[in-house]
VEXDREN-2710 file (C-alpha; in Angstrom, 1 decimal):
% VEXDREN-2710
k/r/px/py/pz
1/MET/-19.3/-0.1/-6.7
2/PRO/-21.6/0.0/-9.8
3/ALA/-20.1/0.8/-13.2
4/ASP/-20.8/4.5/-14.1
5/ARG/-21.7/5.0/-17.7
6/ASN/-21.1/8.7/-17.5
7/TYR/-17.8/9.3/-19.3
8/PHE/-17.0/12.7/-18.0
9/CYS/-14.0/13.5/-15.9
10/ALA/-13.2/17.0/-14.6
11/ARG/-9.5/16.2/-14.5
12/LYS/-9.3/16.4/-18.3
13/PHE/-10.3/20.1/-17.9
14/SER/-8.5/21.1/-14.7
15/GLU/-5.0/19.4/-14.8
16/ILE/-1.8/19.3/-16.9
17/THR/0.8/16.6/-16.5
18/VAL/4.3/17.0/-18.0
19/ASN/7.0/14.3/-17.7
20/VAL/10.3/16.0/-18.4
21/GLY/12.3/12.8/-18.5
22/GLN/10.0/10.9/-20.9
23/GLN/9.0/14.1/-22.7
24/THR/5.3/13.5/-22.6
25/ILE/2.3/15.7/-21.9
26/GLY/-1.3/15.1/-21.0
27/THR/-4.0/16.2/-18.6
28/CYS/-4.7/13.8/-15.7
29/CYS/-1.7/12.0/-14.3
30/ALA/-3.4/8.7/-14.7
31/GLU/-4.0/8.9/-18.4
32/THR/-1.8/7.6/-21.3
33/PRO/0.1/10.7/-22.3
34/ASN/1.3/11.9/-25.7
35/ILE/4.9/12.5/-26.7
36/ILE/5.6/16.2/-26.7
37/ASN/5.4/17.8/-30.2
38/TYR/7.6/20.9/-29.7
39/ASN/6.4/22.7/-32.8
40/LYS/2.8/22.4/-31.6
41/LEU/3.8/23.3/-28.1
42/GLN/5.2/26.6/-29.5
43/GLN/2.2/27.3/-31.7
44/GLU/-0.7/26.2/-29.4
45/ASN/-1.7/27.0/-25.8
46/MET/-0.2/24.5/-23.5
47/PHE/-3.5/24.0/-21.7
48/ASN/-5.4/23.6/-25.0
49/LEU/-3.2/21.4/-27.3
50/SER/-5.2/19.8/-30.2
51/HIS/-5.2/16.3/-28.7
52/MET/-6.5/17.7/-25.4
53/MET/-9.3/19.6/-27.1
54/ARG/-10.4/16.5/-29.0
55/GLU/-10.6/14.4/-25.9
56/ARG/-12.4/17.0/-23.9
57/GLU/-14.9/17.4/-26.8
58/MET/-15.5/13.6/-26.6
59/MET/-16.1/13.7/-22.9
60/LEU/-18.6/16.6/-23.3
61/ASN/-20.4/14.3/-25.8
62/ASN/-20.2/11.4/-23.3
63/GLN/-17.9/9.4/-25.4
64/LYS/-15.2/7.0/-24.0
65/VAL/-11.7/8.5/-24.3
66/VAL/-9.1/5.8/-25.0
67/SER/-6.3/7.4/-23.0
68/CYS/-8.4/6.9/-19.9
69/ASP/-8.7/3.2/-20.3
70/GLY/-7.2/2.6/-16.8
71/CYS/-10.3/4.1/-15.2
72/TRP/-12.8/2.6/-17.7
73/GLN/-11.5/-0.9/-17.2
74/ALA/-11.9/-0.7/-13.5
75/GLU/-15.3/0.8/-13.7
76/ASP/-16.5/-1.8/-16.3
77/GLN/-15.9/-4.4/-13.5
78/GLY/-17.8/-2.4/-11.0
79/LEU/-14.5/-1.4/-9.2
80/PRO/-13.1/2.0/-8.0
81/SER/-11.2/4.3/-10.3
82/LEU/-9.4/7.5/-9.5
83/ARG/-12.2/9.4/-11.3
84/LEU/-14.9/7.9/-9.0
85/VAL/-12.8/7.8/-5.7
86/GLN/-11.9/11.5/-6.1
87/LYS/-15.4/12.4/-7.3
88/HIS/-14.4/14.0/-10.7
89/ASN/-17.3/12.4/-12.6
90/LYS/-19.8/15.3/-12.3
91/LYS/-20.2/17.2/-15.5
92/ILE/-19.6/20.9/-14.6
93/LEU/-18.1/22.3/-17.9
94/GLN/-19.4/22.9/-21.4
95/SER/-16.4/24.0/-23.4
96/PRO/-13.3/22.0/-24.5
97/THR/-11.3/25.2/-24.2
98/VAL/-9.9/26.1/-20.7
99/GLN/-8.5/29.5/-19.8
100/GLN/-6.4/28.0/-17.0
101/VAL/-5.9/24.8/-15.1
102/LYS/-6.2/24.2/-11.3
103/SER/-3.1/22.0/-11.0
104/PHE/0.1/21.2/-12.8
105/ASN/1.7/17.8/-12.3
106/LEU/5.4/18.0/-13.2
107/VAL/7.5/14.8/-13.3
108/PHE/11.2/15.3/-13.4
109/GLY/12.3/11.8/-14.2
110/THR/12.8/8.3/-12.7
111/LYS/15.9/8.7/-10.6
112/CYS/15.1/6.8/-7.3
113/GLY/16.8/4.5/-4.9
114/MET/13.7/2.5/-4.1
115/THR/11.8/-0.4/-5.7
116/CYS/8.3/0.0/-4.2
117/SER/6.2/-3.1/-4.7
118/TYR/3.5/-1.3/-6.7
119/CYS/6.0/0.8/-8.8
120/THR/7.6/-0.1/-12.1
121/GLN/10.5/0.8/-14.3
122/ASN/8.4/3.6/-15.7
123/SER/8.7/5.6/-12.5
124/SER/11.9/4.2/-10.8
125/SER/15.4/3.9/-12.1
126/SER/16.1/1.2/-9.5
127/TRP/13.3/-0.9/-10.9
128/PHE/14.9/-0.5/-14.3
129/LYS/18.3/-1.6/-13.0
130/ASP/16.7/-4.6/-11.3
131/LEU/15.2/-5.8/-14.6
132/GLN/18.4/-5.0/-16.4
133/HIS/20.6/-7.0/-14.0
134/ASN/18.2/-9.8/-13.0
135/GLY/16.0/-10.2/-16.1
136/PRO/12.2/-10.0/-16.5
137/TYR/9.5/-11.2/-14.2
138/GLU/7.9/-14.3/-15.8
139/LEU/4.3/-13.4/-15.6
140/ILE/1.3/-14.6/-17.7
141/ASP/0.5/-11.1/-19.1
142/GLN/1.2/-7.4/-18.3
143/VAL/4.9/-8.4/-18.9
144/ASP/5.8/-5.0/-20.4
145/LEU/5.7/-3.5/-16.9
146/TYR/8.3/-6.0/-15.7
147/SER/10.6/-6.5/-18.7
148/ILE/12.8/-4.2/-20.7
149/GLY/11.5/-4.0/-24.2
150/ASN/12.3/-1.7/-27.1
151/LYS/9.8/0.9/-25.9
152/ASN/11.6/1.2/-22.5
153/LEU/15.0/1.5/-24.3
154/VAL/13.6/4.3/-26.6
155/ILE/12.3/6.2/-23.5
156/LYS/15.7/5.9/-21.9
157/LYS/17.3/7.2/-25.1
158/ILE/14.8/10.1/-25.3
159/SER/15.5/11.0/-21.6
160/ALA/19.3/11.0/-22.3
161/VAL/18.9/13.2/-25.4
162/PHE/16.6/15.7/-23.6
163/GLY/19.5/17.0/-21.4
164/SER/21.5/17.9/-24.5
165/SER/18.6/19.2/-26.6
166/LYS/18.8/22.9/-25.5
167/LYS/16.2/24.1/-28.0
168/ASN/13.5/21.7/-26.8
169/GLU/14.5/22.3/-23.2
170/GLN/14.1/26.0/-23.6
171/ILE/10.7/25.6/-25.4
172/LEU/9.4/23.5/-22.5
173/PHE/10.8/25.9/-19.9
174/GLU/9.2/28.9/-21.5
175/GLN/5.9/27.2/-21.6
176/ILE/6.2/26.2/-17.9
177/CYS/7.1/29.9/-17.1
178/LYS/3.9/31.0/-18.8
179/ALA/1.8/28.4/-16.9
180/ALA/3.4/29.5/-13.6
181/LYS/1.6/32.9/-13.9
182/SER/-1.9/31.3/-13.6
183/VAL/-1.6/27.9/-11.9
184/ASP/-2.3/27.9/-8.2
185/MET/-1.4/24.3/-7.4
186/TRP/1.7/22.4/-8.4
187/TYR/2.6/18.7/-7.7
188/VAL/6.2/17.9/-8.4
189/THR/7.6/14.4/-8.4
190/GLY/10.5/12.2/-9.5
191/GLY/11.3/9.3/-9.1
192/GLU/12.6/10.8/-5.9
193/THR/12.0/14.5/-6.5
194/LEU/14.7/15.7/-4.1
195/LEU/17.4/14.0/-6.2
196/TYR/16.5/16.7/-8.8
197/ILE/17.3/19.6/-6.5
198/LYS/18.7/21.9/-9.2
199/LEU/15.7/21.5/-11.4
200/LEU/13.4/21.9/-8.4
201/LEU/15.0/25.2/-7.4
202/LYS/14.8/26.4/-10.9
203/LEU/11.1/25.7/-10.8
204/LEU/10.5/27.2/-7.4
205/ASN/12.1/30.4/-8.4
206/ILE/9.6/31.0/-11.2
207/ILE/6.4/30.0/-9.4
208/PRO/4.7/32.9/-7.6
209/SER/4.8/32.7/-3.8
210/THR/1.0/32.8/-3.8
211/ALA/0.9/29.3/-5.5
212/GLN/1.0/26.1/-3.4
213/VAL/3.7/23.6/-4.3
214/VAL/3.6/20.0/-3.2
215/ILE/7.0/18.2/-3.5
216/MET/6.6/14.5/-3.4
217/THR/9.2/12.4/-1.6
218/GLY/9.6/8.9/-0.4
219/LEU/12.1/10.0/2.3
220/GLY/14.5/7.4/0.7
221/ILE/17.5/9.7/1.2
222/LYS/20.2/9.5/3.8
223/GLU/19.6/11.8/6.8
224/LYS/22.6/14.2/6.2
225/GLN/21.6/14.8/2.6
226/PHE/18.0/15.1/3.4
227/THR/18.6/17.6/6.1
228/LYS/20.6/19.7/3.6
229/PHE/17.6/19.7/1.2
230/LEU/15.2/20.7/4.0
231/ASN/17.4/23.7/4.9
232/ILE/17.2/24.8/1.3
233/LEU/13.4/24.4/1.1
234/LYS/12.9/26.5/4.2
235/ALA/13.3/29.5/2.0
236/TYR/10.0/28.7/0.2
237/PRO/7.1/29.0/2.6
238/ASN/4.6/27.9/-0.1
239/VAL/6.2/24.4/-0.2
240/THR/4.5/21.4/1.3
241/LEU/6.2/18.0/1.4
242/GLY/4.0/15.2/0.1
243/ILE/5.4/12.1/1.8
244/SER/4.6/8.8/0.1
245/ALA/3.8/6.1/2.7
246/GLU/1.0/3.8/3.8
247/ASN/2.6/1.2/6.1
248/MET/4.8/0.8/9.2
249/TYR/7.6/-1.5/10.3
250/GLU/8.1/-4.7/8.2
251/LEU/5.3/-3.9/5.8
252/TYR/6.9/-0.5/5.1
253/GLU/10.3/-2.1/4.4
254/PHE/8.7/-4.7/2.1
255/ASN/6.4/-2.4/0.1
256/ARG/9.0/0.5/0.0
257/TYR/12.1/-1.6/-0.5
258/GLY/15.3/0.4/-0.6
259/ASN/14.5/2.5/2.5
260/THR/14.5/1.4/6.1
261/TYR/11.7/2.2/8.5
262/LYS/14.3/3.7/10.8
263/ASN/15.5/6.1/8.1
264/PHE/11.9/6.9/7.3
265/LEU/11.2/7.9/10.9
266/THR/14.5/9.8/11.1
267/CYS/13.7/11.9/8.0
268/LEU/10.1/12.4/9.1
269/THR/11.3/13.8/12.5
270/ALA/13.6/16.1/10.6
271/VAL/10.6/17.4/8.5
272/LYS/8.6/18.0/11.7
273/ASN/11.5/19.9/13.3
274/SER/12.1/22.0/10.1
275/GLY/8.6/23.6/10.3
276/ILE/7.9/22.7/6.7
277/ASP/4.3/21.6/6.2
278/TYR/3.7/18.1/5.1
279/GLN/1.0/15.5/4.4
280/PHE/0.9/11.9/3.3
281/PHE/0.0/10.3/0.0
282/SER/-0.8/6.6/0.1
283/THR/-0.9/4.2/-2.8
284/LEU/-3.2/1.3/-1.9
285/SER/-2.8/-2.2/-3.4
286/ASN/-3.6/-5.6/-2.1
287/LEU/-0.1/-5.6/-0.6
288/THR/-0.2/-2.2/1.1
289/VAL/-3.8/-2.3/2.3
290/PHE/-3.0/-4.8/5.2
291/GLY/-1.1/-2.2/7.3
292/TYR/-3.1/0.9/6.1
293/VAL/-5.5/1.2/9.1
294/ASP/-2.6/1.1/11.6
295/PHE/-0.8/3.7/9.5
296/VAL/-3.8/6.1/9.4
297/GLN/-4.2/5.9/13.2
298/TRP/-0.5/6.5/13.7
299/ALA/0.0/9.2/11.1
300/ASP/-2.4/11.8/12.7
301/LYS/-2.0/13.9/9.6
302/LYS/-3.9/14.5/6.3
303/ILE/-3.7/11.5/4.0
304/GLU/-4.6/11.4/0.3
305/ALA/-5.1/7.8/-0.8
306/GLN/-5.5/6.4/-4.3
307/PRO/-6.1/2.9/-5.5
308/ILE/-3.7/1.0/-7.8
309/ILE/-5.3/0.4/-11.2
310/THR/-2.3/-1.0/-13.0
311/PRO/-1.1/-3.8/-12.8
312/SER/-4.6/-5.3/-12.4
313/PHE/-3.3/-8.1/-10.2
314/MET/-2.4/-5.6/-7.5
315/ARG/-5.9/-4.0/-7.2
316/ILE/-7.2/-4.0/-3.7
317/GLN/-10.1/-6.3/-4.3
318/ASN/-7.8/-9.2/-5.4
319/LEU/-7.7/-10.8/-2.0
320/ASP/-8.9/-14.0/-0.3
321/PRO/-12.3/-13.8/1.5
322/ALA/-10.8/-14.1/5.0
323/SER/-8.5/-11.1/4.4
324/LYS/-11.3/-9.0/3.0
325/LYS/-13.5/-9.8/6.1
326/PHE/-10.6/-9.0/8.5
327/LEU/-9.9/-5.7/6.8
328/ILE/-13.5/-4.6/6.6
329/GLU/-14.0/-5.4/10.3
330/LYS/-10.9/-3.5/11.2
331/MET/-11.9/-0.4/9.2
332/GLN/-15.4/-0.5/10.7
333/THR/-14.0/-0.8/14.2
334/ASN/-11.5/2.1/13.6
335/TYR/-13.8/4.0/11.3
336/CYS/-13.0/7.2/9.6
337/GLY/-14.6/8.7/6.5
338/GLU/-11.6/7.9/4.3
339/PHE/-12.3/4.2/4.6
340/ASP/-15.8/4.4/2.9
341/TRP/-14.6/3.6/-0.6
342/LEU/-12.2/1.0/0.6
343/ILE/-14.9/-0.9/2.5
344/GLU/-17.2/-0.6/-0.5
345/THR/-14.5/-2.0/-2.7
346/LEU/-13.8/-5.0/-0.5
347/GLN/-17.5/-5.7/-0.1
348/ALA/-18.1/-5.7/-3.9
349/ASP/-19.0/-9.0/-5.5
350/HIS/-15.7/-9.5/-7.3
351/GLU/-14.0/-12.7/-8.3
352/THR/-10.3/-12.5/-9.0
353/SER/-9.4/-13.8/-12.5
354/LEU/-7.2/-16.8/-12.8
355/ASN/-4.6/-14.7/-14.6
356/ASP/-4.5/-12.0/-11.9
357/LYS/-4.2/-14.6/-9.2
358/LYS/-1.4/-16.4/-10.9
359/ASN/0.4/-13.2/-11.7
360/LEU/0.2/-12.0/-8.1
361/GLN/1.6/-15.3/-6.9
362/LEU/4.5/-15.2/-9.5
363/PHE/5.2/-11.5/-8.7
364/LEU/5.3/-11.9/-4.9
365/GLN/7.6/-14.9/-5.1
366/GLU/10.0/-13.2/-7.6
367/PHE/9.9/-9.8/-5.8
368/SER/10.7/-11.3/-2.4
369/ASN/13.3/-13.8/-3.7
370/ARG/15.3/-11.0/-5.4
371/ARG/15.3/-8.9/-2.3
372/LYS/15.5/-11.8/0.2
373/LEU/12.3/-10.6/1.9
374/ASN/10.1/-12.8/4.1
375/LEU/6.5/-13.2/3.0
376/ASN/5.3/-14.3/6.5
377/ILE/4.4/-10.6/7.2
378/PHE/1.2/-11.3/5.2
379/PRO/-1.7/-13.3/6.6
380/ASN/-1.6/-17.1/6.2
381/THR/-5.0/-17.1/4.5
382/PHE/-3.7/-14.7/1.8
383/LEU/-0.6/-16.8/1.2
384/GLU/-2.6/-20.1/1.2
385/TRP/-5.0/-18.6/-1.3
386/LEU/-2.1/-17.9/-3.6
387/ASN/-0.6/-21.4/-2.9
388/ILE/2.5/-19.8/-1.5
389/HIS/4.2/-21.9/1.3
390/VAL/6.5/-20.0/3.6
391/VAL/9.1/-22.0/5.6
END
């Protein structure tokens, strides 16, 4: 995929992302957000905070915005970014001021019982506990994702303070109430969103019934508790469950460690029986892509897929030639339009850096050893390429 030197992204103008736990606010969910300044939040329009206006102005002038480095770095290498995969690079706006946004991404916190392979401590409390109890992953770089530094401890402290800061909590809630009047699309996530059921119900009760609400879930909850949540959500016909998954069987249990495939199927059956609408959201990395074609054929439901950008060693194109060839042929044989960007990515002339290759090897060995997982679920050529020998 050729690098696109147009630096416009419509998501800067059409989305708002608020992380309640980390007390951050931004536009696109993939950008580096800002810590919430509650004085400015009271004084300025939530959709048009001063830092948002500056960055939109830069984009309108075709200048590279630093908070979007995740996309720029991928595109600089001729690789896919969320901006290009989701076709948000067409310049359709002329003003940095927006009257309303199309979607609101609300993150409650990190409470989650799973340690998905592509996740980090920034989104999962179980990942944080793993690093806290077992120590950091000894990687060459990108170590901040897999070690507990001062920044992570500060975020934990901020999250703990937020619950007792009634003034800030009220300011944020009032702003969300204002936004609820004009936003038609909401994406609500955790961690595991359903573990924040009280906050979720508080939100659902202020959002108009005409707005669509997608509640993200990994289905990593025991059947009895999950069924209880479903019975509560039946009262909200504008709710859709966004189920996070991209694999089946052993690959599912490896990449979404902390849940069993059996429990996943049990909870999915409960969703189908409840009558609540649902769709899948798939996160594609070089570890989840192996079982993705089979999952698409099995799911028989709408799937929104997005590529991993960070950490760089998990990007889809960091694979051995034989695995790329196998995956391309499988997607071409079982073709659907959703595979186009994946095929293009795997066909790109890309050579994995030595650091990314070594980091992937170190991560896979450490991740599997801590969880007593078998790596023989991956192709031999992939493991040999990484110099990993499975007994």
